[in-house]
Backbone bond lengths (Angstrom), bond angles and torsions (degrees), N, CA, C in turn:
res aa  C-N    CA-C-N  psi(-1)  N-CA   C-N-CA  omega(-1)  CA-C   N-CA-C  phi
1 M - - - 1.462 - - 1.511 111.16 -
2 M 1.318 117.97 -36.44 1.469 121.10 -179.44 1.520 110.01 -72.93
3 K 1.315 115.05 126.56 1.459 119.18 179.49 1.516 111.26 -87.38
4 N 1.335 116.03 -55.50 1.463 121.54 177.61 1.521 108.12 -140.38
5 P 1.333 118.46 143.24 1.459 119.72 175.10 1.520 110.20 -69.22
6 P 1.355 117.85 155.34 1.466 119.87 176.55 1.520 110.77 -57.94
7 K 1.319 116.37 145.20 1.460 120.43 -176.97 1.512 112.89 -82.37
8 K 1.327 117.23 -19.20 1.453 119.49 -179.27 1.518 109.88 -146.90
9 K 1.297 115.90 166.70 1.450 121.04 179.06 1.516 110.18 -63.62
10 L 1.328 115.98 127.55 1.456 120.56 -177.10 1.520 111.61 -89.33
11 R 1.311 115.13 152.60 1.451 120.32 172.20 1.523 107.88 -61.24
12 P 1.344 119.09 145.05 1.469 120.46 -173.43 1.520 114.74 -52.86
13 D 1.345 118.21 -44.05 1.470 119.03 -178.43 1.521 111.45 -67.24
14 V 1.339 116.76 -34.04 1.461 120.35 178.10 1.530 110.10 -71.74
15 A 1.325 116.57 -40.42 1.464 120.85 178.65 1.525 110.85 -60.75
16 T 1.344 116.26 -42.17 1.466 120.30 178.31 1.514 110.56 -62.49
17 F 1.315 116.85 -44.80 1.470 121.93 178.61 1.530 111.07 -57.50
18 I 1.315 117.32 -46.02 1.459 121.83 -177.14 1.526 111.39 -69.33
19 E 1.331 116.37 -42.45 1.468 118.93 -178.79 1.519 111.57 -66.63
20 E 1.327 117.68 -38.41 1.465 120.36 176.66 1.520 110.76 -66.38
21 M 1.336 116.56 -38.25 1.458 120.27 177.49 1.521 110.86 -65.42
22 A 1.327 117.35 -36.87 1.460 121.82 -178.13 1.522 112.23 -64.47
23 E 1.301 117.21 -23.61 1.460 121.03 -179.83 1.528 112.56 -81.76
24 L 1.336 116.15 -9.05 1.463 120.48 -177.71 1.523 111.28 -97.29
25 P 1.317 117.50 155.26 1.469 120.02 171.00 1.526 109.62 -62.08
26 L 1.319 117.91 150.03 1.458 122.20 -179.00 1.524 112.38 -54.54
27 A 1.327 116.64 -35.22 1.464 120.40 -177.70 1.523 112.70 -65.20
28 Q 1.332 117.32 -18.00 1.465 120.75 -177.93 1.533 113.23 -99.56
29 H 1.318 117.60 -0.88 1.464 120.62 -177.02 1.529 111.99 -62.48
30 A 1.320 117.38 -42.75 1.459 120.51 -177.28 1.527 111.17 -62.91
31 A 1.318 116.49 -44.54 1.465 119.77 -179.55 1.526 111.10 -65.49
32 Y 1.332 115.86 -39.50 1.465 119.58 177.67 1.526 110.52 -63.58
33 A 1.333 116.75 -43.50 1.461 120.54 178.96 1.526 110.99 -63.23
34 Q 1.322 117.78 -39.76 1.463 119.86 -179.55 1.520 111.28 -64.61
35 R 1.314 117.81 -37.43 1.476 120.17 176.37 1.527 110.46 -63.54
36 E 1.333 116.48 -39.94 1.466 120.41 178.01 1.531 110.64 -65.55
37 I 1.325 116.56 -41.47 1.465 120.68 177.80 1.522 110.42 -60.53
38 N 1.309 117.17 -45.83 1.469 120.67 -179.96 1.521 111.26 -61.63
39 R 1.335 116.20 -40.10 1.463 120.29 179.27 1.524 110.84 -63.88
40 L 1.315 116.47 -45.96 1.462 120.12 -179.49 1.530 111.53 -67.40
41 R 1.328 116.91 -39.48 1.463 120.51 -178.14 1.530 111.20 -62.89
42 D 1.314 117.05 -30.16 1.465 120.76 -179.24 1.526 113.07 -74.97
43 S 1.330 117.42 -17.49 1.465 118.95 -171.22 1.523 115.14 -122.71
44 L 1.340 118.55 -6.56 1.464 120.47 -172.75 1.515 111.94 -120.92
45 S 1.340 115.12 153.38 1.457 120.41 169.03 1.526 108.73 -69.26
46 L 1.326 116.61 165.96 1.464 119.85 -179.31 1.531 111.91 -61.96
47 N 1.337 116.83 -41.33 1.467 119.52 179.12 1.521 111.10 -60.89
48 S 1.324 116.40 -45.00 1.462 120.25 179.79 1.518 110.92 -68.46
49 L 1.330 116.33 -39.82 1.464 120.04 178.26 1.522 110.81 -58.97
50 K 1.316 116.76 -43.32 1.462 120.53 178.43 1.527 110.89 -58.31
51 T 1.329 116.69 -44.49 1.463 120.81 179.82 1.521 111.55 -64.26
52 Y 1.331 116.55 -47.04 1.468 120.83 -177.54 1.525 111.37 -63.98
53 L 1.324 116.98 -41.43 1.461 119.69 178.85 1.526 110.94 -67.73
54 S 1.332 117.02 -39.34 1.454 120.55 179.75 1.527 111.31 -62.09
55 L 1.327 117.31 -42.07 1.464 120.76 178.47 1.520 111.24 -62.08
56 R 1.317 116.46 -41.67 1.467 120.41 179.71 1.529 111.18 -70.59
57 R 1.314 116.33 -39.63 1.468 120.81 178.92 1.533 110.58 -61.39
58 T 1.340 116.32 -43.92 1.467 120.48 178.47 1.523 110.83 -62.80
59 A 1.324 116.39 -42.22 1.466 120.31 -179.31 1.527 111.22 -66.45
60 V 1.326 117.23 -38.34 1.466 120.59 176.88 1.528 110.02 -63.99
61 R 1.320 117.04 -43.91 1.457 120.45 178.99 1.518 111.61 -59.08
62 E 1.345 116.14 -43.94 1.456 119.82 -176.59 1.523 112.17 -72.77
63 R 1.328 116.76 -30.75 1.471 120.02 -176.79 1.535 112.30 -89.78
64 F 1.344 116.67 -41.96 1.462 119.82 -171.44 1.527 114.25 -119.01
65 G 1.332 117.18 -14.88 1.455 120.03 -179.82 1.517 113.10 95.84
66 V 1.331 115.96 164.95 1.467 120.68 -174.52 1.514 112.80 -75.36
67 D 1.330 118.93 -11.19 1.457 120.94 178.55 1.512 112.80 -86.91
68 D 1.325 116.97 -4.97 1.469 119.75 178.01 1.530 109.60 -63.07
69 G 1.330 116.12 143.79 1.455 120.79 -176.97 1.508 114.23 -62.53
70 A 1.336 117.57 -21.81 1.467 120.43 -178.54 1.523 112.73 -82.38
71 F 1.330 117.39 -21.58 1.464 120.74 -169.22 1.526 112.46 -60.02
72 D 1.310 117.34 -52.45 1.470 119.96 -176.02 1.519 112.89 -71.15
73 L 1.321 117.38 -19.62 1.464 119.99 -179.92 1.522 112.65 -76.09
74 L 1.332 116.52 -28.52 1.462 121.20 -170.52 1.532 111.31 -82.24
75 R 1.311 116.04 65.42 1.457 123.10 178.41 1.527 107.98 -155.58
76 L 1.335 115.56 162.57 1.454 119.56 174.28 1.523 110.50 -68.49
77 T 1.329 115.57 155.63 1.459 119.33 173.60 1.528 109.33 -75.47
78 D 1.325 116.30 166.85 1.465 119.78 177.81 1.525 110.81 -60.59
79 D 1.317 117.58 -37.94 1.470 121.14 178.72 1.522 111.11 -65.70
80 E 1.327 116.49 -38.01 1.467 119.60 179.01 1.521 110.96 -68.26
81 Y 1.334 117.48 -39.44 1.469 119.76 175.84 1.525 110.84 -63.08
82 A 1.333 116.70 -39.41 1.462 120.26 178.11 1.529 110.66 -63.45
83 Q 1.329 116.86 -40.41 1.458 120.52 178.00 1.524 111.62 -65.72
84 L 1.336 117.22 -38.46 1.464 121.04 176.72 1.521 110.92 -61.22
85 R 1.329 116.46 -43.32 1.468 119.93 179.60 1.524 110.83 -63.95
86 Q 1.326 115.93 -39.92 1.464 119.61 178.14 1.520 110.85 -65.04
87 N 1.324 116.83 -43.22 1.466 120.95 178.47 1.529 110.77 -61.15
88 Y 1.336 115.69 -40.74 1.458 120.60 -179.76 1.524 110.69 -63.41
89 Q 1.326 116.80 -46.28 1.461 120.03 -179.59 1.523 111.42 -63.78
90 S 1.330 116.95 -36.53 1.466 120.36 177.61 1.520 110.83 -65.53
91 A 1.339 116.13 -40.24 1.463 120.29 179.28 1.526 111.08 -65.80
92 V 1.349 116.63 -41.39 1.459 120.53 178.21 1.532 110.15 -62.63
93 S 1.327 116.55 -42.19 1.468 120.52 179.54 1.521 111.22 -61.91
94 L 1.336 117.04 -41.84 1.461 120.52 179.07 1.518 111.10 -64.83
95 R 1.328 116.62 -43.27 1.459 119.92 -178.23 1.515 111.66 -63.30
96 Q 1.340 116.07 -38.59 1.455 118.49 -178.40 1.522 111.88 -78.06
97 A 1.335 117.24 -30.37 1.466 120.15 179.08 1.521 111.74 -75.82
98 E 1.328 116.68 -34.26 1.466 121.51 -176.13 1.520 109.87 -135.06
99 P 1.333 119.08 72.77 1.470 121.38 -175.93 1.531 112.56 -69.53
100 I 1.326 114.09 155.45 1.465 121.36 173.27 1.529 108.01 -72.43
101 R 1.312 117.12 142.22 1.463 121.56 179.68 1.529 109.01 -103.01
102 I 1.329 114.50 131.39 1.467 121.65 -178.86 1.516 109.11 -102.80
103 R 1.325 116.19 121.07 1.458 121.86 177.43 1.534 110.54 -86.68
104 H 1.300 117.15 140.97 1.464 122.99 167.11 1.534 112.60 51.36
105 S 1.323 116.69 57.25 1.457 120.04 -177.14 1.527 112.46 -66.02
106 R 1.337 117.36 -27.23 1.473 119.17 175.90 1.528 110.43 -62.72
107 E 1.313 116.01 -44.71 1.464 119.76 179.03 1.527 110.71 -66.69
108 M 1.321 115.95 -34.19 1.463 120.72 178.12 1.529 110.38 -61.72
109 L 1.334 116.29 -42.85 1.455 119.77 178.18 1.524 111.86 -67.10
110 F 1.328 116.59 -38.83 1.467 120.39 176.99 1.531 109.90 -60.92
111 T 1.322 116.41 -43.49 1.467 121.12 178.59 1.521 110.61 -60.46
112 A 1.330 116.99 -43.37 1.463 120.63 -179.71 1.533 111.16 -63.52
113 R 1.318 116.69 -39.79 1.469 119.29 178.65 1.525 111.46 -65.15
114 E 1.322 117.14 -37.41 1.465 120.27 176.55 1.527 110.63 -64.65
115 M 1.326 117.52 -33.37 1.463 121.55 179.79 1.519 111.90 -65.90
116 L 1.327 117.03 -25.18 1.464 120.25 178.33 1.525 112.34 -67.79
117 K 1.311 117.07 -17.25 1.462 121.05 -177.06 1.531 112.83 -88.58
118 T 1.346 116.56 -9.62 1.450 119.65 -174.72 1.525 111.52 -84.21
119 D 1.329 115.62 170.03 1.451 121.99 173.22 1.523 111.29 -106.43
120 D 1.329 116.28 16.53 1.458 121.34 178.30 1.529 109.10 -90.68
121 R 1.317 116.63 122.97 1.463 119.78 -173.07 1.517 112.93 -62.01
122 Y 1.328 117.14 -39.14 1.469 118.93 -177.33 1.525 111.39 -73.32
123 A 1.312 116.72 -35.33 1.458 119.88 175.45 1.529 110.54 -64.49
124 L 1.324 116.75 -42.74 1.461 120.56 179.11 1.528 111.41 -63.39
125 I 1.320 117.06 -44.26 1.464 120.27 -179.72 1.519 110.64 -62.99
126 L 1.339 116.74 -44.74 1.467 120.04 -179.76 1.525 111.56 -65.13
127 G 1.332 116.47 -43.40 1.456 119.56 179.06 1.515 111.36 -60.17
128 L 1.330 116.80 -45.75 1.454 120.95 179.36 1.532 111.37 -66.77
129 A 1.317 116.80 -35.20 1.470 120.28 179.58 1.522 111.06 -63.08
130 L 1.334 117.28 -43.24 1.458 119.87 -179.63 1.528 111.58 -72.59
131 L 1.305 117.13 -39.35 1.464 120.55 -173.20 1.524 113.65 -82.78
132 T 1.350 117.54 -16.61 1.468 120.84 178.59 1.521 112.99 -118.43
133 G 1.339 117.33 -16.72 1.456 119.75 -177.64 1.515 114.15 74.74
134 R 1.325 117.77 10.56 1.460 119.34 180.00 1.523 109.67 -89.55
135 R 1.326 116.21 154.70 1.460 121.87 -178.28 1.527 110.23 -71.38
136 P 1.351 118.08 150.58 1.464 119.94 -179.84 1.525 114.09 -54.69
137 N 1.347 117.30 -39.78 1.471 117.55 -179.19 1.521 112.45 -74.73
138 E 1.332 117.71 -24.33 1.469 119.73 172.28 1.522 109.79 -67.55
139 I 1.321 115.81 -40.06 1.462 121.04 -178.29 1.525 111.63 -71.43
140 A 1.323 116.82 -43.66 1.464 120.65 -170.12 1.521 114.21 -95.54
141 C 1.332 118.04 -30.56 1.466 119.47 -164.94 1.524 116.01 -115.64
142 N 1.315 117.21 -43.44 1.461 119.32 -172.03 1.528 110.65 -61.56
143 P 1.331 117.91 115.85 1.474 119.30 -178.01 1.525 113.39 -66.65
144 K 1.333 117.41 -14.77 1.462 121.00 -179.79 1.531 113.01 -88.61
145 T 1.333 117.10 -6.86 1.461 119.92 -175.92 1.524 111.38 -66.24
146 R 1.331 114.61 135.26 1.460 121.76 176.19 1.523 108.91 -141.83
147 F 1.316 115.71 145.30 1.459 123.01 167.96 1.525 106.38 -121.51
148 D 1.316 117.06 108.85 1.464 121.25 -175.04 1.525 110.76 -113.94
149 F 1.329 115.69 141.12 1.454 120.93 176.15 1.527 110.59 -63.96
150 I 1.317 115.68 150.34 1.461 122.00 175.59 1.528 107.69 -105.80
151 P 1.324 117.80 112.64 1.467 119.22 -176.48 1.526 112.39 -69.78
152 I 1.309 115.19 144.62 1.464 122.64 173.58 1.519 107.65 -106.29
153 P 1.331 118.02 121.94 1.477 118.88 179.26 1.531 110.81 -57.80
154 S 1.329 115.61 126.78 1.455 120.10 -178.54 1.519 109.04 -149.19
155 V 1.282 116.74 136.76 1.464 120.27 179.13 1.526 110.93 -85.37
156 Q 1.317 117.39 -14.58 1.465 120.46 -174.22 1.521 112.81 -96.33
157 A 1.336 116.55 -41.70 1.462 118.67 -175.52 1.518 109.19 -158.23
158 R 1.302 115.07 161.02 1.458 120.44 175.83 1.520 108.83 -72.65
159 A 1.330 116.59 130.53 1.462 120.23 -176.84 1.516 109.70 -142.92
160 W 1.352 115.25 156.35 1.450 121.36 -178.81 1.529 110.05 -130.21
161 E 1.321 114.69 156.81 1.458 120.62 172.43 1.528 108.92 -59.44
162 K 1.330 116.99 137.38 1.458 120.49 -178.87 1.519 112.28 -88.22
163 W 1.339 117.39 -37.70 1.464 121.02 -171.57 1.527 113.27 -112.05
164 H 1.330 116.86 12.96 1.455 121.56 173.74 1.521 108.70 -137.35
165 I 1.347 114.94 154.85 1.459 120.33 -178.46 1.528 107.78 -149.90
166 R 1.329 116.91 157.23 1.465 121.04 176.88 1.519 108.85 -93.84
167 F 1.330 115.31 123.68 1.461 120.69 -178.37 1.514 110.49 -112.27
168 R 1.329 115.20 137.76 1.463 122.54 171.39 1.526 107.55 -134.10
169 G 1.318 117.25 136.74 1.459 119.56 178.30 1.511 114.02 134.49
170 Q 1.337 117.08 21.47 1.471 121.30 -178.66 1.526 110.18 -62.19
171 V 1.340 116.52 134.42 1.463 121.92 175.85 1.529 108.75 -115.79
172 K 1.331 115.91 -176.46 1.474 123.26 -179.45 1.530 111.59 59.78
173 T 1.323 116.88 34.99 1.463 120.86 178.22 1.527 112.06 -109.13
174 R 1.348 116.55 -17.26 1.466 122.17 -174.69 1.528 111.91 54.00
175 N 1.335 115.21 25.80 1.467 121.46 179.95 1.529 112.69 57.25
176 A 1.332 115.95 27.09 1.465 120.24 -177.55 1.522 110.97 -70.22
177 K 1.321 115.19 150.44 1.454 121.11 178.75 1.521 109.99 -62.27
178 G 1.333 115.82 136.16 1.459 120.50 178.36 1.509 114.02 89.90
179 T 1.336 118.18 -5.08 1.456 120.75 178.54 1.526 109.53 -91.19
180 M 1.337 115.65 176.98 1.463 120.56 -175.52 1.522 112.67 -95.42
181 T 1.327 117.86 20.29 1.458 121.13 175.69 1.525 110.23 -56.61
182 N 1.322 115.89 129.90 1.468 122.37 177.89 1.525 113.35 60.44
183 S 1.332 117.11 18.28 1.457 120.66 179.15 1.521 110.09 -117.31
184 A 1.317 116.06 146.66 1.458 121.58 173.53 1.523 108.10 -98.46
185 F 1.321 116.29 139.29 1.455 119.68 177.26 1.526 108.95 -145.29
186 T 1.313 115.59 157.55 1.456 121.51 -175.91 1.514 110.81 -82.55
187 I 1.320 116.24 133.42 1.457 121.58 176.21 1.532 109.26 -128.41
188 P 1.334 117.70 149.08 1.462 119.67 171.19 1.524 109.39 -76.36
189 V 1.310 116.66 152.44 1.468 120.92 176.36 1.529 108.72 -127.83
190 L 1.318 115.47 150.00 1.454 121.82 -174.43 1.525 112.64 -100.88
191 A 1.322 115.66 16.24 1.466 124.43 169.00 1.516 105.61 -145.99
192 P 1.324 118.90 158.32 1.459 119.75 179.38 1.524 112.11 -52.81
193 A 1.328 116.31 139.56 1.459 121.67 -176.30 1.530 111.76 -54.79
194 K 1.321 116.92 -34.80 1.461 120.08 179.50 1.525 111.23 -62.62
195 E 1.328 117.63 -41.58 1.466 121.21 177.95 1.527 110.75 -64.17
196 I 1.329 116.37 -40.73 1.463 121.12 -179.60 1.518 110.38 -62.25
197 R 1.317 116.40 -50.85 1.463 119.89 -175.83 1.523 111.53 -66.18
198 E 1.320 118.05 -41.47 1.457 120.49 179.96 1.522 111.31 -62.91
199 A 1.340 116.61 -42.17 1.466 119.96 179.49 1.523 110.96 -65.90
200 F 1.327 116.44 -41.36 1.468 120.51 179.35 1.524 111.54 -62.74
201 V 1.318 116.69 -46.64 1.464 120.61 179.82 1.526 110.66 -62.58
202 R 1.328 117.27 -41.29 1.464 120.40 178.90 1.529 111.27 -64.37
203 L 1.335 117.02 -40.97 1.464 120.66 177.80 1.521 110.46 -60.68
204 R 1.324 116.76 -47.87 1.467 121.06 -175.78 1.528 112.78 -70.94
205 D 1.323 116.49 -41.74 1.466 119.91 -171.41 1.523 113.63 -87.50
206 R 1.340 116.97 -32.06 1.463 118.72 -171.05 1.521 114.40 -123.67
207 I 1.324 118.32 -40.70 1.462 120.62 -171.62 1.522 112.55 -84.50
208 A 1.326 117.61 -45.17 1.466 119.47 -174.60 1.524 112.31 -141.51
209 P 1.346 118.51 53.47 1.466 118.90 178.04 1.526 112.69 -64.39
210 D 1.329 117.16 -20.64 1.463 120.94 -179.88 1.526 113.06 -68.67
211 L 1.335 116.89 -18.07 1.462 119.88 -179.86 1.527 112.48 -83.68
212 V 1.322 117.57 -20.84 1.464 121.32 -175.97 1.531 109.41 -66.22
213 G 1.329 115.97 127.27 1.456 121.51 -179.05 1.510 114.17 92.71
214 M 1.327 117.35 -9.08 1.457 121.31 178.94 1.528 109.27 -70.04
215 D 1.343 117.72 135.18 1.457 118.61 179.87 1.526 110.19 -78.49
216 Y 1.336 115.16 170.00 1.466 120.28 -172.36 1.514 112.12 -58.49
217 E 1.329 117.54 -46.87 1.458 120.54 -176.68 1.522 111.46 -62.52
218 E 1.322 116.22 -43.48 1.464 120.81 -179.72 1.522 110.62 -65.37
219 F 1.329 116.53 -44.16 1.460 120.55 178.18 1.521 110.94 -62.81
220 N 1.321 116.99 -41.48 1.452 121.35 -179.24 1.521 111.00 -62.70
221 R 1.322 116.31 -44.05 1.471 119.38 179.48 1.529 111.43 -63.72
222 A 1.333 116.53 -39.66 1.459 120.47 -174.98 1.522 113.11 -80.00
223 S 1.333 117.22 -32.39 1.463 119.66 -166.15 1.514 115.84 -122.03
224 N 1.313 119.15 -14.18 1.456 120.46 -173.22 1.522 112.42 -59.37
225 T 1.335 117.20 -48.01 1.464 120.24 -177.23 1.524 112.33 -65.52
226 P 1.340 120.18 -52.78 1.472 118.55 179.42 1.526 113.17 -64.47
227 L 1.331 117.20 -32.91 1.463 120.62 179.62 1.528 110.39 -66.11
228 N 1.320 116.81 -45.19 1.464 119.66 -179.04 1.529 112.25 -72.67
229 R 1.309 117.42 -33.16 1.472 119.51 174.60 1.527 110.10 -61.55
230 R 1.318 116.27 -45.09 1.448 120.33 179.10 1.527 110.48 -64.27
231 C 1.326 116.09 -40.60 1.462 120.45 179.75 1.527 111.12 -60.21
232 K 1.309 117.17 -47.05 1.463 120.94 -179.50 1.526 111.11 -65.04
233 A 1.337 115.50 -39.16 1.459 118.91 -178.93 1.523 111.69 -66.45
234 V 1.316 117.22 -37.83 1.469 121.02 -175.20 1.525 112.33 -88.45
235 F 1.338 116.52 -44.77 1.461 120.25 -171.44 1.524 114.26 -105.31
236 G 1.326 117.54 -5.63 1.458 119.78 -177.86 1.523 113.64 -58.74
237 R 1.316 117.73 -32.36 1.464 121.08 -177.57 1.524 112.38 -69.54
238 F 1.331 117.16 -17.78 1.461 120.40 178.70 1.528 112.32 -90.01
239 W 1.315 116.55 -10.99 1.469 123.03 -171.47 1.518 108.01 -96.69
240 S 1.317 117.10 108.70 1.459 121.71 -170.74 1.516 112.31 -59.98
241 N 1.342 116.10 133.25 1.463 121.11 172.43 1.522 110.16 -124.01
242 D 1.332 115.84 28.18 1.463 120.70 -177.31 1.522 112.35 -99.13
243 D 1.349 116.25 24.23 1.449 119.51 -178.50 1.518 111.40 -71.28
244 S 1.330 114.97 164.00 1.453 120.53 177.81 1.517 110.65 -67.41
245 A 1.333 115.81 161.80 1.461 120.13 179.61 1.523 111.10 -61.80
246 D 1.350 116.50 -37.96 1.461 119.99 -179.94 1.525 110.92 -63.57
247 L 1.349 116.06 -42.51 1.450 119.47 -179.51 1.520 110.67 -69.37
248 A 1.312 117.56 -40.01 1.466 120.28 178.44 1.528 110.21 -59.23
249 E 1.330 115.99 -40.29 1.460 119.65 179.05 1.527 110.63 -66.44
250 A 1.335 116.58 -40.46 1.462 120.35 179.97 1.515 111.86 -64.88
251 R 1.344 116.44 -28.26 1.455 119.90 -175.51 1.526 112.82 -89.86
252 V 1.328 119.54 -3.63 1.458 119.94 177.98 1.524 108.18 -57.25
253 G 1.341 116.28 129.68 1.449 120.24 -177.31 1.507 114.42 86.03
254 T 1.346 117.55 9.48 1.456 118.95 178.67 1.507 110.41 -132.67
255 K 1.304 115.11 166.20 1.455 120.80 165.77 1.512 106.65 -135.69
256 A 1.294 118.38 -162.89 1.459 119.01 -171.64 1.525 112.46 -58.27
257 R 1.327 117.84 -37.85 1.462 118.54 -179.80 1.522 111.11 -105.45
258 G 1.343 117.61 21.01 1.449 119.69 169.70 1.517 115.39 88.13
259 K 1.334 118.81 8.14 1.448 119.97 178.56 1.529 109.39 -80.06
260 R 1.327 115.49 163.11 1.462 118.77 -178.73 1.523 110.01 -69.13
261 K 1.315 115.26 136.34 1.453 121.49 -179.86 1.520 107.62 -164.57
262 L 1.315 116.76 155.37 1.445 119.85 -178.04 1.517 111.76 -59.66
263 E 1.317 117.39 -44.05 1.460 121.73 178.35 1.523 108.93 -145.43
264 G 1.331 115.08 150.99 1.453 119.36 177.64 1.518 112.16 -65.24
265 A 1.350 117.06 -18.28 1.459 120.06 -176.90 1.519 112.81 -79.81
266 S 1.331 118.31 -1.85 1.455 121.54 -176.53 1.524 110.07 -94.52
267 V 1.317 115.91 118.87 1.464 120.72 -175.70 1.526 110.26 -86.23
268 S 1.327 116.82 148.39 1.461 121.32 176.83 1.523 109.25 -134.55
269 A 1.331 116.07 171.96 1.464 120.79 -177.28 1.525 111.31 -60.17
270 R 1.323 118.43 -34.56 1.458 120.90 -179.51 1.531 111.75 -64.56
271 D 1.309 117.04 -25.65 1.466 120.19 -178.02 1.521 112.92 -73.10
272 M 1.334 117.91 -13.85 1.457 119.79 177.87 1.526 110.56 -59.15
273 R 1.311 116.55 -33.31 1.462 121.69 -176.77 1.526 111.99 -68.04
274 I 1.339 116.99 -38.82 1.466 118.15 -179.76 1.530 111.02 -75.33
275 I 1.330 116.87 -32.88 1.463 119.42 177.64 1.524 109.66 -66.71
276 Y 1.325 115.85 -44.91 1.465 121.06 175.29 1.520 110.96 -53.94
277 A 1.326 116.75 -48.28 1.469 120.61 -176.43 1.518 111.37 -61.30
278 E 1.317 117.61 -41.75 1.465 120.72 -178.70 1.528 111.03 -69.20
279 I 1.336 116.68 -42.68 1.470 119.32 179.91 1.526 110.29 -64.36
280 C 1.338 116.93 -45.07 1.465 119.92 179.19 1.522 111.16 -62.39
281 S 1.325 116.43 -38.08 1.456 119.84 179.12 1.517 111.25 -60.42
282 R 1.322 115.56 -40.29 1.464 119.53 179.96 1.525 111.83 -71.81
283 I 1.337 116.91 -41.33 1.467 120.47 -174.38 1.530 112.14 -80.36
284 F 1.330 116.54 -52.45 1.456 120.33 -170.21 1.530 113.42 -91.94
285 N 1.324 116.60 -31.27 1.465 120.18 179.48 1.525 112.20 -93.62
286 K 1.339 116.07 -9.24 1.468 121.25 -178.68 1.530 111.84 58.07
287 T 1.331 116.22 34.91 1.460 121.34 -178.36 1.521 111.12 -57.83
288 G 1.315 116.02 135.57 1.455 121.13 178.89 1.513 114.35 86.93
289 T 1.335 116.64 3.54 1.466 120.31 178.18 1.533 108.68 -119.92
290 N 1.324 115.95 172.30 1.463 118.46 178.39 1.528 112.18 -77.14
291 E 1.349 116.51 1.18 1.463 121.17 174.97 1.525 111.74 -102.10
292 E 1.320 117.73 8.20 1.470 121.78 -178.83 1.523 110.35 -54.31
293 R 1.345 115.90 128.81 1.464 120.64 -173.71 1.529 112.59 -86.40
294 C 1.331 117.00 -36.58 1.458 121.61 174.92 1.519 106.90 -155.18
295 K 1.307 117.63 169.38 1.454 120.29 -177.77 1.533 109.67 -72.49
296 P 1.347 117.13 152.91 1.470 120.29 -172.31 1.523 115.25 -54.94
297 S 1.339 118.55 -42.56 1.472 119.54 -178.18 1.516 111.67 -60.68
298 E 1.323 117.09 -40.87 1.458 121.16 177.48 1.527 110.39 -64.67
299 Y 1.326 116.87 -41.07 1.461 120.20 -179.27 1.529 110.54 -67.10
300 Y 1.348 117.17 -44.65 1.466 119.90 176.92 1.525 110.65 -54.82
301 A 1.340 116.61 -46.88 1.462 120.81 -177.66 1.524 111.00 -58.97
302 R 1.330 117.00 -40.17 1.467 120.59 -179.12 1.522 111.79 -65.50
303 I 1.326 116.91 -50.15 1.470 119.06 -172.17 1.525 112.73 -79.65
304 L 1.340 117.67 -20.41 1.455 120.78 179.81 1.523 112.38 -94.08
305 G 1.329 116.89 -3.66 1.456 119.94 175.03 1.507 114.52 77.88
306 H 1.335 117.47 27.15 1.452 119.89 178.62 1.524 110.82 -73.92
307 R 1.317 114.72 164.39 1.449 120.09 178.53 1.530 110.36 -59.60
308 E 1.330 115.96 145.23 1.458 120.36 -179.79 1.527 110.96 -56.13
309 N 1.318 116.33 133.66 1.468 124.67 -179.39 1.523 113.79 69.02
310 D 1.335 117.71 11.58 1.464 120.74 177.95 1.526 108.96 -91.40
311 L 1.321 116.76 85.03 1.458 120.56 -179.01 1.519 111.62 -89.97
312 T 1.342 117.51 -16.63 1.469 120.61 -179.94 1.519 110.53 -63.74
313 T 1.336 116.59 -46.09 1.466 119.56 178.35 1.520 110.10 -62.75
314 A 1.321 116.39 -41.89 1.465 120.12 -178.99 1.520 111.93 -60.01
315 Q 1.334 117.51 -34.11 1.459 120.19 -178.86 1.523 112.13 -62.81
316 S 1.332 116.82 -26.95 1.464 119.20 -179.88 1.519 112.09 -70.76
317 Y 1.345 116.65 -13.13 1.459 120.33 177.78 1.528 112.35 -90.70
318 A 1.317 117.37 -7.15 1.468 120.75 178.42 1.525 108.08 -82.36
319 A 1.335 115.51 72.55 1.462 120.63 -167.75 1.519 114.00 -127.02
320 V 1.327 118.09 -1.85 1.459 119.71 -177.79 1.523 110.31 -133.57
321 V 1.326 114.83 157.15 1.462 122.60 174.02 1.525 107.08 -124.77
322 L 1.329 116.42 131.61 1.458 120.87 178.57 1.520 109.23 -84.95
323 E 1.328 116.59 127.27 1.453 119.95 178.16 1.516 112.65 -84.35
324 D 1.322 116.53 -7.62 1.457 120.91 169.30 1.518 106.90 -142.25
325 L 1.300 116.54 161.98 1.472 120.62 -176.69 1.519 109.38 -104.10
326 P 1.345 117.49 114.25 1.470 118.98 177.91 1.526 111.16 -62.20
327 R 1.313 114.75 151.82 1.463 119.96 172.78 1.517 108.62 -95.79
328 S 1.311 116.06 143.81 1.472 119.80 177.66 1.520 109.41 -75.59
């Protein structure tokens, strides 16, 4: 009955689902999967349901193949996908209408640079996340991730770009055409490139080599809570909570990019990416001045590695306002 063994260690709930399915005749897989879908649909939000079904669908494909009766069932309905898109657009509209305000962004960057000097893995990941705009799992886990110096042609000495670096290791692309999967591209950095590369190498080689190769789910289970606790403790004071009562009520269940959270004023590790994008837009793109090189959504898409011409995703990052202007 088993077609292929799973390619990686499964999350416990997914492993249980697959092992119970493996004990059934193939003809009963679809009915078993439908019962699981009904159970999950009764207890999860649509975003969570999508994730849970996707994990099970992938595991079914790897264990039994795409012709298994359960495979096509383990997905959202067309109506549920439509509702997700509507929810996403509503969240983007709220973020752009009522952005989070960032206090003292210069001090925030100074704090992040100091974090690069520590031997604490979570401090290093957070510092690199803010200063490079890369996701925590890209920084800590993806074995393909690289930060390479960009040489400056010079007849006198070997030299590198100070405020830009070549990044490889983009995730969340599903290897789709037009994405930056397996591609290196230039990104601005909010600390000297030498500091970025040294901190990254130290994290990978000495501080947290055990994280390299860990998949997203495993990393999230192991590190999400301590990473976000550290983020709130260090960066929470920069994240404005002086909004009006009406806005605070509107933001219940959201954060900067629309994820569920107790209050919009609570910062998390994922928010480092949107803060990076806004600061870089102001410094390197000259956004809001007569020297602006391109519009913010286009600039966000370039530096965050989004698919070419994908400005919709970039708009979801237009979620913060800087109360001071960092200096480059």
